[in-house]
C-alpha positions in Angstrom: 3.9 4.1 36.4 7.0 1.9 36.7 9.7 3.5 38.7 13.5 2.8 38.9 13.2 0.1 41.5 10.7 -1.8 39.5 12.8 -1.6 36.4 15.8 -2.9 38.2 13.8 -5.8 39.7 12.5 -6.7 36.2 16.0 -6.6 34.8 17.4 -8.8 37.6 14.6 -11.4 37.0 15.4 -11.3 33.3 19.1 -12.0 34.0 18.2 -14.8 36.3 15.7 -16.4 33.9 17.6 -16.0 30.6 21.2 -15.6 31.6 23.5 -12.7 30.8 24.6 -14.2 27.4 21.0 -14.4 26.1 20.0 -10.9 27.0 21.5 -9.2 23.9 19.8 -11.7 21.6 16.5 -11.3 23.5 16.8 -7.5 23.2 17.5 -7.7 19.4 14.5 -9.9 18.8 12.2 -7.7 20.9 13.5 -4.6 19.0 12.8 -6.3 15.6 9.4 -7.3 16.8 8.6 -3.8 17.8 9.8 -2.5 14.5 7.7 -5.0 12.6 4.7 -4.1 14.7 5.1 -0.4 14.0 5.5 -1.1 10.3 2.3 -3.1 10.2 0.6 -0.4 12.2 1.6 2.3 9.7 0.5 0.1 6.8 -2.9 -0.5 8.3 -3.4 3.2 9.1 -2.5 4.0 5.5 -5.0 1.3 4.2 -7.7 2.8 6.5 -7.1 6.3 5.2 -7.4 5.1 1.6 -10.6 3.2 2.5 -12.1 6.3 4.1 -11.1 8.4 1.1 -12.7 5.9 -1.2 -15.9 6.1 0.8 -16.0 9.9 0.5 -15.4 10.0 -3.2 -18.3 8.4 -5.1 -17.2 5.8 -7.7 -18.7 6.6 -11.1 -19.2 3.5 -13.3 -17.3 3.6 -16.6 -19.3 3.7 -19.8 -18.6 1.2 -22.5 -16.8 3.9 -24.5 -14.6 4.7 -21.5 -13.8 1.0 -21.0 -12.9 0.5 -24.6 -10.7 3.6 -24.6 -8.9 2.5 -21.5 -8.3 -1.0 -23.1 -6.7 0.8 -26.1 -4.4 2.8 -23.8 -6.2 6.1 -24.2 -6.2 8.4 -21.2 -9.9 8.9 -20.2 -9.5 11.5 -17.5 -11.5 14.6 -18.1 -12.8 13.6 -21.6 -16.3 13.2 -22.7 -17.6 10.1 -24.5 -17.7 12.0 -27.8 -14.0 13.0 -27.4 -13.1 9.4 -26.6 -15.0 8.0 -29.6 -13.0 10.4 -31.8 -9.8 9.1 -30.4 -10.9 5.5 -30.7 -11.8 6.1 -34.4 -8.4 7.8 -35.0 -6.6 4.9 -33.4 -8.6 2.4 -35.5 -7.8 4.2 -38.7 -4.1 4.2 -38.2 -2.4 1.6 -40.4 -1.0 -1.3 -38.3 2.7 -1.8 -38.5 3.5 -5.2 -39.9 6.7 -6.8 -38.6 8.6 -8.7 -41.2 10.4 -11.9 -40.2 
């Protein structure tokens, strides 16, 4: 544990090494470095949580019908392949709008 005497000694050495005019600049750069470090730490913790979550939830491969529906912009969540096929057929039967020049 660092006590008051040790902190004063460290501060005095810093003043002697860097000079009184450089200390505010040094403190700012150390503060921004600590802020960047904490930001990176939070980011990596979030990535780790997402990775752990992905390991717990099994990834089910998409069927061809699901892939096709997703490419057409159809929401595939909670729908069976038969329901998706019906939606694909309905979207294929819609007349395409022709833009006139």
